[in-house]
ZADO-847417 format. One record per residue (C-alpha): residue in three letters; x negated, y negated, z. Coordinates in steps of 0.5 Angstrom, whole numbers. Each point is the difference from the previous one (the first is absolute). Last residue first. Layout:
<gudrens>
ALA, X, Y, Z
...
</gudrens>
This chain:
<gudrens>
UNK, 70, -33, -130
UNK, -8, 0, 0
UNK, 0, -8, -1
UNK, 4, -1, 5
UNK, -4, 4, 5
UNK, -6, -4, -3
UNK, 3, -7, 1
UNK, 2, 2, 7
UNK, -7, 2, 1
UNK, -2, -6, -3
UNK, 4, -4, 5
UNK, -3, 4, 6
UNK, -7, -1, -2
UNK, 0, -8, -1
UNK, 4, 0, 7
UNK, -6, 4, 3
UNK, -5, -5, -4
UNK, 3, -6, 3
UNK, 1, 3, 7
UNK, -8, 1, 0
UNK, -1, -7, -1
UNK, -2, -1, 7
UNK, -5, 6, 0
UNK, -6, -4, 2
UNK, 3, -4, 6
UNK, 3, 5, 3
UNK, -5, 5, 0
UNK, -5, -5, 3
UNK, 5, -1, 5
UNK, 1, 7, 1
UNK, -7, 1, 0
UNK, -1, -5, 6
UNK, 6, 2, 4
UNK, -3, 8, 0
UNK, -7, -3, 2
UNK, 3, -4, 6
UNK, 3, 6, 2
UNK, -6, 5, 0
UNK, -4, -6, 4
UNK, 6, 1, 5
UNK, -1, 7, 1
UNK, -7, 0, 0
UNK, 0, -6, 6
UNK, 6, 4, 3
UNK, -5, 7, 0
UNK, -6, -4, 3
UNK, 4, -3, 5
UNK, 1, 8, 3
UNK, -7, 1, -1
UNK, -2, -7, 3
UNK, 5, 2, 6
UNK, -3, 7, 1
UNK, -7, -3, 0
UNK, 1, -5, 5
UNK, 4, 4, 5
UNK, -6, 5, 0
UNK, -6, -5, 1
UNK, 5, -3, 5
UNK, 0, 7, 3
UNK, -7, 0, 0
UNK, -1, -6, 3
UNK, 4, 2, 6
UNK, -4, 7, 0
UNK, -7, -5, 0
UNK, 3, -3, 7
UNK, 0, 7, 3
UNK, -7, 1, -2
UNK, -2, -6, 3
UNK, 3, 2, 6
UNK, -3, 6, 1
UNK, -7, -2, -1
UNK, -3, 1, -7
UNK, -5, 6, -4
UNK, 0, 0, -7
UNK, 4, -6, -3
UNK, 0, 0, -8
UNK, -1, -7, -3
UNK, 5, 1, -6
UNK, 5, 0, 4
UNK, 5, -4, -4
UNK, 4, -6, 4
UNK, -3, -6, -4
UNK, 1, 4, -7
UNK, 8, 2, 2
UNK, 1, -8, 2
UNK, -2, -1, -7
UNK, 4, 5, -3
UNK, 6, -3, 4
UNK, -2, -7, -3
UNK, -1, 2, -7
UNK, 7, 4, 0
UNK, 3, -6, 3
UNK, -2, -5, -5
UNK, 2, 5, -5
UNK, 6, 1, 3
UNK, 1, -8, -1
UNK, -2, -1, -7
UNK, 5, 6, -1
UNK, 6, -4, 2
UNK, -2, -6, -3
UNK, -1, 4, -7
UNK, 7, 2, 1
UNK, 3, -6, 1
UNK, -4, -2, -7
UNK, 3, 6, -3
UNK, 6, -1, 1
UNK, 0, -7, -2
UNK, -3, 3, -7
UNK, 5, 5, 0
UNK, 6, -5, 0
UNK, -4, -4, -6
UNK, 0, 6, -4
UNK, 7, 1, 1
UNK, 1, -7, -2
UNK, -4, 0, -6
UNK, 3, 6, -2
UNK, 8, -2, 0
UNK, -1, -4, -7
UNK, -1, 6, -4
UNK, 6, 4, 2
UNK, -2, 5, 5
UNK, -2, 7, -2
UNK, 3, 6, 3
UNK, 6, 0, -3
UNK, -3, -1, -7
UNK, -4, 6, 1
UNK, 6, 4, 2
UNK, 3, -2, -7
UNK, -6, 1, -4
UNK, 0, 8, 3
UNK, 7, 1, -1
UNK, 0, -3, -7
UNK, -6, 5, -2
UNK, 3, 6, 3
UNK, 7, -2, -4
UNK, -5, -1, -6
UNK, -4, 7, 0
UNK, -2, -2, -8
UNK, -7, 4, 2
UNK, -3, -7, -2
UNK, 5, -4, 5
UNK, -1, 5, 5
UNK, -7, 0, 1
UNK, 0, -8, 0
UNK, 5, 0, 6
UNK, -5, 4, 3
UNK, -6, -4, -1
UNK, 4, -6, 3
UNK, 2, 4, 6
UNK, -7, 2, 1
UNK, -2, -7, 0
UNK, 5, -1, 6
UNK, -2, 6, 3
UNK, -7, -3, 1
UNK, 0, -2, 6
UNK, 2, 6, 3
UNK, 6, 0, 5
UNK, 4, 6, -4
UNK, -7, 5, 0
UNK, 3, 7, -2
UNK, 6, -2, -3
UNK, -3, -6, -4
UNK, -7, 3, -1
UNK, 3, 7, -3
UNK, 5, -3, -5
UNK, -7, -4, -3
UNK, -3, 6, 0
UNK, 5, 4, -4
UNK, 3, -6, -4
UNK, -7, 0, -4
UNK, -1, 7, -2
UNK, 7, -2, -4
UNK, -3, -6, -3
UNK, -6, 3, -3
UNK, -1, -6, -4
UNK, -8, 1, 1
UNK, 0, -7, 4
UNK, 6, 2, 4
UNK, -3, 6, 2
UNK, -6, -4, 3
UNK, 5, -6, 3
UNK, 3, 7, 4
UNK, -6, 3, 2
UNK, -2, -7, 3
UNK, 7, -1, 3
UNK, -1, 8, 4
UNK, -8, -2, 1
UNK, 1, -6, 4
UNK, 6, 4, 4
UNK, -6, 5, 1
UNK, -4, -5, 4
UNK, 0, 4, 7
UNK, -2, 6, -4
UNK, 5, 5, 2
UNK, 3, 1, -7
UNK, -7, 2, -2
UNK, -3, -4, -6
UNK, -1, 5, -6
UNK, 6, -4, -4
UNK, -3, -6, 0
UNK, -6, 3, -3
UNK, 3, 3, -6
UNK, 4, -6, -1
UNK, -6, -4, -1
UNK, -3, 5, -5
UNK, 6, -1, -4
UNK, 0, -8, 1
UNK, -7, -1, -3
UNK, 2, -8, -1
UNK, -7, -1, 3
UNK, 4, -3, 6
UNK, 4, 6, 1
UNK, -7, 4, 0
UNK, -2, -5, 5
UNK, 7, 2, 4
UNK, -1, 7, 0
UNK, -7, 0, 3
UNK, 2, -5, 6
UNK, 6, 6, 1
UNK, -4, 6, -1
UNK, -6, -3, 5
UNK, 6, -2, 5
UNK, 2, 7, 0
UNK, -7, 3, 0
UNK, -2, -4, 6
UNK, 7, 3, 4
UNK, -2, 7, -2
UNK, -7, -1, 3
UNK, 3, -3, 6
UNK, 5, 6, 0
UNK, -5, 5, 1
UNK, -4, 5, -5
UNK, 3, -2, -7
UNK, -6, 1, -5
UNK, -3, -5, -4
UNK, 2, -1, -7
UNK, 3, -7, 1
UNK, -6, -3, 3
UNK, -3, 2, -6
UNK, 5, -3, -4
UNK, -1, -7, 4
UNK, -7, 0, -2
UNK, 1, 1, -7
UNK, 5, -5, -1
UNK, -5, -5, 3
UNK, -6, 2, -4
UNK, 5, -2, -6
UNK, 3, -6, 3
UNK, -7, -3, 2
UNK, 3, -7, 1
UNK, -4, -2, 6
UNK, 6, 0, 4
UNK, 2, 7, -3
UNK, -6, 2, 2
UNK, 1, -2, 7
UNK, 7, 3, 0
UNK, -4, 7, -2
UNK, -5, -1, 5
UNK, 6, 0, 5
UNK, 3, 6, -2
UNK, -7, 4, 0
UNK, -1, -3, 8
UNK, 7, 3, 2
UNK, -1, 7, -3
UNK, -7, 0, 3
UNK, 3, -2, 7
UNK, 1, 7, 3
UNK, -7, 1, -2
UNK, -3, 6, -4
UNK, -1, -4, -6
UNK, -5, -4, 4
UNK, 1, -8, -1
UNK, -6, -3, -4
UNK, 5, -2, -6
UNK, 3, -5, 6
UNK, -6, -4, 0
UNK, -2, -1, -7
UNK, 7, -1, -2
UNK, 1, -6, 6
UNK, -6, -3, -2
UNK, 2, 0, -7
UNK, 7, -3, 1
UNK, -3, -6, 5
UNK, 7, -3, 0
UNK, -1, -1, 8
UNK, 6, 4, 1
UNK, -4, 6, -4
UNK, -6, -1, 4
UNK, 4, 1, 6
UNK, 3, 6, -3
UNK, -6, 3, -2
UNK, -3, -1, 8
UNK, 6, 3, 2
UNK, -1, 6, -4
UNK, -8, 0, 1
UNK, 2, 0, 8
UNK, 5, 6, -1
UNK, -6, 4, -3
UNK, -5, -2, 5
UNK, 4, 2, 5
UNK, 1, 7, -4
UNK, -7, 1, -1
UNK, -3, -1, 7
UNK, -3, -7, 1
UNK, -7, -1, -2
UNK, 0, -7, 5
UNK, -2, -4, -6
UNK, 6, 1, -4
UNK, 5, -1, 6
UNK, -4, -7, 0
UNK, 1, -1, -7
UNK, 7, 2, 1
UNK, 1, -5, 6
UNK, -2, -6, -5
UNK, 4, 2, -5
UNK, 6, -1, 4
UNK, -2, -6, 2
UNK, 0, -3, -6
UNK, 7, 3, -1
UNK, 3, -4, 6
UNK, 7, 1, -2
UNK, 2, 2, 6
UNK, 2, 8, -2
UNK, -7, 0, -3
UNK, -4, -3, 7
UNK, 4, 5, 4
UNK, -2, 6, -5
UNK, -7, -3, 1
UNK, 0, 0, 8
UNK, 3, 7, 0
UNK, -5, 3, -5
UNK, -5, -3, 5
UNK, 3, 4, 6
UNK, 0, 6, -4
UNK, -8, -1, -1
UNK, -1, -1, 7
UNK, 4, 7, 2
UNK, -6, 4, 0
UNK, -2, -4, 6
UNK, -6, -2, 1
UNK, 1, -8, 0
UNK, 5, 1, 5
UNK, 1, -7, 3
UNK, 0, -4, -6
UNK, 3, 3, -5
UNK, 5, 3, 5
UNK, 2, -7, 2
UNK, 0, -2, -7
UNK, 5, 5, -1
UNK, 5, -2, 6
UNK, 0, -8, -2
UNK, 2, 2, -7
UNK, 6, 4, 2
UNK, 2, -6, 5
UNK, -1, -5, -5
UNK, 4, 5, -5
UNK, 6, 2, 4
UNK, 3, 2, -6
UNK, 3, 7, 4
UNK, -4, 4, -5
UNK, -6, -4, 2
UNK, 1, 0, 7
UNK, 0, 8, 0
UNK, -6, 0, -4
UNK, -4, -4, 5
UNK, 3, 4, 6
UNK, -3, 6, -4
UNK, -7, -3, 0
UNK, 0, -2, 7
UNK, 3, 7, 2
UNK, -5, 3, -4
UNK, -6, -3, 3
UNK, 2, 1, 7
UNK, 0, 8, -2
UNK, -4, 2, 6
UNK, 5, -5, 5
UNK, -4, -4, 4
UNK, 5, -6, -1
UNK, 5, 4, 4
UNK, 6, -5, 2
UNK, -1, -6, -4
UNK, -2, 4, -7
UNK, 6, 6, 2
UNK, 6, -6, 1
UNK, -2, -3, -7
UNK, 0, 7, -3
UNK, 6, 1, 2
UNK, 4, -6, -2
UNK, -4, 0, -7
UNK, 3, 7, -1
UNK, 7, -3, 2
UNK, -1, -6, -5
UNK, -3, 5, -6
UNK, 7, 5, 0
UNK, -2, 3, -7
UNK, -1, 7, 2
UNK, -7, 0, -1
UNK, -1, -5, 5
UNK, 5, 2, 5
UNK, -4, 7, 0
UNK, -6, -4, 1
UNK, 2, -3, 6
UNK, 2, 7, 3
UNK, -7, 2, -2
UNK, -3, -6, 5
UNK, 5, 2, 5
UNK, -2, 7, 1
UNK, -7, -2, -1
UNK, 1, -6, 5
UNK, 2, 5, 6
UNK, -5, 6, -2
UNK, -6, -6, 1
UNK, 3, -2, 6
UNK, 0, 7, 3
UNK, -7, 1, -2
UNK, -2, -7, 2
UNK, 3, 2, 7
UNK, -3, 7, 0
UNK, -7, -3, -1
UNK, 1, -6, 6
UNK, 2, 6, 5
UNK, -6, 4, -2
UNK, -5, -6, 0
UNK, 3, -2, 7
UNK, -1, 8, 3
UNK, -7, -1, -3
UNK, -1, -7, 4
UNK, 1, 3, 7
UNK, -4, -5, 4
UNK, 5, -1, 5
UNK, 0, -7, -1
UNK, 1, 1, -8
UNK, 5, 5, 2
UNK, 4, -6, 3
UNK, -1, -5, -5
UNK, 1, 5, -6
UNK, 7, 2, 3
UNK, 2, -7, 0
UNK, -2, -1, -7
UNK, 3, 6, -2
UNK, 6, -1, 3
UNK, 1, -7, -3
UNK, -1, 3, -7
UNK, 4, 6, 1
UNK, 6, -5, 1
UNK, -1, -4, -6
UNK, -1, 6, -5
UNK, 4, 6, 1
UNK, 6, -3, 5
UNK, 0, -7, -4
UNK, -2, 3, -7
UNK, 6, 5, 0
UNK, 5, -6, 2
UNK, -2, -4, -5
UNK, 1, 5, -5
UNK, 7, 1, 4
UNK, 1, -7, -1
UNK, -2, 0, -7
UNK, 5, 6, -2
UNK, -3, 6, -1
UNK, 1, 5, -6
UNK, 3, 7, 2
</gudrens>
């Protein structure tokens, strides 16, 4: 059974604080009688006991981490660091805490933890991984030059091959964002074929080649990705993304037959399967295969009823029905579009209302952002980086209070981060809606024209 924070704190109080207090008094008494060997045996026994309790807590924290429960893992690791800094795997504890904070997006805290490990445990085998953690944070925050500097530091330390491959991947992406595409290609091409990042690196190389307008080489690179065997979900995801990208390239080049094949190879589980469906519809229409275009467009409208591409899909579907002489179906499609598209003069009012909503949400999100920054700053001030060893009992009691404060802060940051992310997502949806309304302000006229044409064609047929 997984223990709560209070249970864990009670275990440490009973098995660490009280024994230490007892040991201190016993050691004084034994020292007075000259029985040093008994004192050493007691101390050894106590340390073994503390090691066992710490091992169990560390194991539970690892399970939290691997199950995606990062704040729970961070909570237990902070307790462990504070109560028993002499634990034999303390460097692993520090590193895992850094990873937990990284995963819950407390990047300043993760940075501080990784740096502490680099400075404090210079002989730890986890040193390259801590540097890699710092490199990832620099990439995530857009500090691409610093990201490359950390890569060079990792490379100089002769790290394990798996660490070096990941570092190359992030450095390659950093070069890409700095528009140094030759540099990106050079470093990404060094990723080992057995690395989990090999396929991602190969895909990113293809993007760099596209930026250099080396289209043929880019296509060959993307096709090399597509030939890789599907060994896990991550590989399946990058293959789907590559099929989609390759399909877009073929489409832009006018090779609609090849584009259609690539779009159809995207698996239904891919997070951009909706984009593949509408692209498949476009490719089939350009090949004048209208019957084949109906299936993906209908699937998009039924499986993704709220998708932003649905309005476009309805237009394409109406066009297909006209070409297939299914005029009644075409009329239903165009009448539906006329219903959902407002009059042209109404659009500016809708956009204005959306802009006002965005302004209000911006104020809220800035307030949330400031609260998060303040909370994270308080957490950093309370972080136990100077771990205590021996201390009087009253100091340990004060430490318990500080520890409770840390845990409460961590939980509050975790909860408010979820609210912040939800608000940011809603704001993005509002912005996208405003852009769509503005860009499609004339689509009602096209729908009315399509309806008129369908009625005319139906009359001619009769």
